[in-house]
Residue, then its C-alpha position, 0 to 999 in steps of 0.5 A: m980215883h974210880k972203883s968198880s967191882f962185881v959183887n956176887i950174892i949167893g945163898n940158899p932160897n928165900v934168904g933175901k938175895s933179891s930183896l938186898t939187890n933191890f934195896l942196894l939199887g934203890q928200886k925193884l929189879s928182881i921179883i920177890t915172893s916167899k916161894a923158893q925158886t923165884t929167881r931163875h936167872r942171874i941178874l945184874a943190877l948196876i949201882n952207879n955213882d960218880d966215884f964207883q960202879l958196883v955190879i950186883s949179881d943176884t943169883p938163884g937159890i942153891i938147890k939140888p936139881a930135880h930136872k934140867l931147869h934146876k940144873s940150868m939155874m945152878d949153872f948160873v950160880l957156879p960162875a958167880t963164885e968164879d968171877a966175883d971181886i967180892l962174894l956175899y954168902m947170904v944166910e938167915y938164922r939157923d940156915h946152916n944146911l948146905k945144899d951143895d958141899s963142893l960149892f960151899n968148899k969153893i966159897v970158903n976157899i975163895k981168894v977175894p973178899l968174902l962177906i957172910i951176910i946174916n939177914k932177917i936179924d929183926l926176927i931174932d934176939q941178941e942171944k940168937l944173933d950172938f950164936e949165929l955170929d959165933f957159928w959163922k966166925n968158926k965155920v968161915p974164919n976168913a970172912e967178914i960177918w955182917p948182920i943185916s935186916v933188909k926189911e928194917s933197913f938195918n946196916i945196909d948203908k954201912l954194908l954199901d960203904r964197905l963194898v965200895e971200900l973193898s972194890p978195886e980201882s977200875p973204870p966202869y964195866f958198863p955205861k953209867d946210865q945203864l941199870t941192868d944187863k937184861s932186856e925190857r922183855f925179860f922184866v915183863n916176863e918176870i913181873i908176869r911170872e911173879k904174879i903167877l907165883l903169888n896167885f897160884k899154889k902147889e906145882i903151877p908156879y914152878s911149871v910156868e915160863v913166860v915169853t913176851e912175843d910182841f913189845f911195841e912202843e908208841e908215844t903214849i903206850i907200850k903194847i905187849r903180848s906175852i905167852i904163859i907156857v905151862e906143861r899140861d892142859s889141866q894147868k892151862g885151865i887153872i891159869i885161865g880160871h872160871k870165865g877167864a877170871a884167874i888170868k884177868k887178875v894176873g894180867t891186871q896186877a902185872r899191868i900195874d907193875i909194868e906201868k910202874f916199871f916203864n912209867i908209861k901206860i901199858f896194854l897187856d895181852l896174855q895168852v896161855k899155851v901148853n908146851k909139854n915137859w919144857r922143864s926137861d927139854e934142852n932146846q926149849l930151855k935154851k929158847f927161854g934163856y937157860h943156857q945148857k952146859 
């Protein structure tokens, strides 16, 4: 008997959706930072075993859209409530503010198994945890409530067992040797973008997109040329930095992680281009993989 399911994770920004995805997979696939809007796309991570395949779907945090990029990000979230075999709604302590009431209404009335995942319980005491458990049991009576800590690896193995238990009998949806639905270039872009999120403050990280234009595989090295897209000339200057110091730092950090990801030596050439107001340009968003509805 083989089981397969789409396990879709949704929730507010920074509750740990990507961290849980990576932990379940056993390696880093989704980028992680402490900044909101780190995840912009819906990323599938495939957990394969002889007896099961879990297709874990990591999604952007739920936000109120401020421009067309945000709208596209939310367009990745809604289908996750519609094509799930199991839905995980992830929260943390006192994370009771709903960014989208109609979306939450869909969640609580969903017909498939619903698990409320309370993450970061290592940061609270038993009294606060009991408060959370009572709040969510009253708020969503049809859900299973799962307190976890990704950071402390608490209750994750039991959660994985439960997800397999809840999965329907089905052949695998993807080849068993496949790790994700995304391309190699996508992960190069994401790793570079993660380093920009970590190294720059204020508006810079949110105004950046990364496009990998060249990806040449040789026997002992992969040669990559990626373009960092910004919205203004002033942002280009900040990304490059004094005598190129800032972009060199980003490039070095990204290259080290890309080498770990592909397990081969990497040559990385980074360039910066200005593309004014790309976050509000539908054609540019489509080009960058944000499909407009």
